[in-house]
C-alpha positions in Angstrom: -28.5 -1.4 7.5 -25.6 -1.4 10.0 -22.9 1.1 9.5 -19.3 0.6 10.6 -19.9 2.9 13.5 -22.9 1.0 14.8 -21.1 -2.3 14.4 -18.3 -1.0 16.6 -20.8 0.2 19.2 -22.5 -3.2 19.2 -19.2 -5.0 19.5 -18.2 -2.7 22.4 -21.5 -3.3 24.1 -21.1 -7.1 23.8 -17.6 -6.9 25.2 -18.7 -4.6 28.0 -21.5 -6.9 28.9 -19.0 -9.7 29.4 -16.9 -7.7 31.8 -16.2 -9.4 35.1 -17.9 -7.7 38.0 -16.9 -8.0 41.6 -19.9 -7.6 43.9 -20.9 -8.3 47.5 -22.5 -11.7 47.9 -25.0 -9.8 50.1 -26.4 -8.2 46.9 -26.5 -11.6 45.1 -27.9 -14.1 47.5 -28.9 -16.4 44.7 -25.3 -17.5 44.5 -25.0 -18.7 48.2 -25.9 -22.3 47.5 -23.6 -22.7 44.6 -20.7 -21.1 46.5 -21.3 -23.3 49.5 -20.9 -26.4 47.2 -17.7 -24.9 45.8 -16.2 -24.2 49.2 -17.1 -27.7 50.4 -15.4 -29.2 47.3 -12.3 -27.1 47.8 -11.8 -27.3 51.5 -14.2 -30.0 52.8 -11.3 -32.2 53.7 -10.2 -29.6 56.4 -13.5 -29.5 58.1 -15.3 -32.8 57.2 -18.0 -32.2 59.8 -19.2 -29.1 58.0 -22.1 -29.7 55.7 -22.9 -27.7 52.5 -25.9 -26.4 54.4 -23.7 -25.2 57.3 -21.3 -23.5 54.9 -24.3 -21.8 53.2 -25.5 -20.5 56.6 -22.0 -19.1 57.3 -21.8 -17.5 53.9 -25.2 -15.8 54.5 -24.1 -14.6 58.0 -20.8 -13.3 56.6 -22.4 -11.4 53.7 -21.9 -7.8 54.7 -21.1 -4.5 53.1 -17.8 -2.7 53.9 -17.3 -4.6 57.1 -15.6 -7.7 58.4 -16.8 -10.4 57.6 -17.8 -9.9 54.0 -17.9 -12.1 50.9 -17.1 -10.9 47.4 -18.1 -12.7 44.2 -16.9 -12.4 40.7 -19.5 -12.7 38.0 -19.9 -12.2 34.3 -23.5 -11.7 33.1 -25.3 -14.3 35.2 -22.4 -16.7 35.7 -20.6 -17.1 39.1 -16.9 -17.2 38.5 -15.4 -17.1 42.0 -15.3 -15.7 45.5 -13.1 -14.2 48.2 -13.8 -13.3 51.8 -12.6 -11.0 54.5 -13.0 -12.6 57.9 -11.8 -11.6 61.3 -10.0 -14.9 62.0 -9.4 -17.8 59.7 -7.2 -19.7 62.1 -8.3 -20.2 65.6 -4.6 -20.7 66.5 -3.6 -17.1 65.4 -6.3 -14.9 67.0 -3.7 -12.1 67.3 -3.9 -11.4 63.6 -6.8 -9.8 61.8 -8.3 -9.6 59.2 -7.8 -12.6 56.9 -8.3 -13.2 53.2 -10.1 -16.5 52.9 -12.3 -18.5 50.6 -10.5 -17.5 47.4 -11.9 -19.9 44.8 -12.5 -19.7 41.1 -14.5 -22.1 39.0 -12.0 -24.5 37.3 -13.1 -23.5 33.8 -12.4 -19.8 34.6 -9.0 -20.2 36.2 -5.8 -18.6 34.8 -7.7 -15.4 33.8 -6.6 -13.3 36.8 -10.0 -13.6 38.4 -8.6 -14.9 41.7 -6.0 -12.1 41.7 -8.7 -9.5 41.1 -10.8 -10.9 43.9 -7.8 -10.9 46.3 -6.9 -7.4 45.3 -10.4 -6.2 45.7 -10.5 -7.7 49.2 -7.2 -6.1 50.1 -8.4 -2.7 48.9 -11.5 -3.1 51.1 -9.5 -4.1 54.2 -7.3 -1.1 53.6 -10.3 1.2 53.2 -11.5 -0.2 56.5 -8.3 1.0 58.1 -6.4 -2.3 58.5 -2.6 -2.0 57.9 -2.1 -5.7 57.3 -4.0 -8.6 55.8 -3.3 -12.3 56.5 -4.0 -15.6 54.8 -3.0 -19.2 55.0 -2.6 -21.5 52.1 -2.1 -25.2 51.6 -0.4 -25.0 48.2 -0.5 -21.6 46.5 2.3 -19.8 48.3 4.1 -18.9 45.0 0.9 -17.6 43.5 0.4 -15.2 46.5 4.0 -14.2 46.5 3.6 -13.0 42.9 0.6 -10.9 44.2 2.8 -9.2 46.8 2.2 -11.4 49.8 5.1 -12.5 52.1 5.3 -15.8 53.9 5.6 -15.3 57.7 5.2 -18.8 59.1 4.9 -22.4 58.2 2.8 -24.6 60.4 0.3 -27.5 60.6 -3.4 -26.5 60.8 -6.4 -28.8 60.7 -4.1 -31.7 59.9 -2.5 -30.0 56.8 0.8 -28.2 56.2 0.1 -24.5 55.7 2.0 -21.3 54.9 0.8 -18.2 56.7 1.3 -15.1 54.7 0.8 -11.4 55.1 0.4 -8.3 52.9 1.2 -4.8 54.0 -1.8 -2.6 53.0 -0.2 0.8 53.7 
């Protein structure tokens, strides 16, 4: 027979097991293929020559620990929710700025739950811990979202045939 106390413990355990975890992709290589498909779906129009297989190879190569480049994933139990990356350069026209937040994507059915914000914040904390004073990103359409997260627009330009806003965040 279950007592009120054991019911609470069981409820807590169920809730805790559904906690979103942010991990290194390097520690969860089983998600590389799915993530490559997501990246292709989100940004394939910018690099139409890049195949899913080529993106998967890049993700594997970028899967580090406490270094640039690295890929973070958000999971709950065995479900991939999203990703974010730290890369040295995300725009070959802005090589003077490093590092960059890139590849922030959350599965459509899991959006609007702060998962993307958590991934971006985790990546920013990692960049800061690595000694970088500033983090950069470019966005096609989510400028207001990133502004709410503390990013500032620094430039508007065209990149890979698309209008982009380049943003920065002070990590000090």
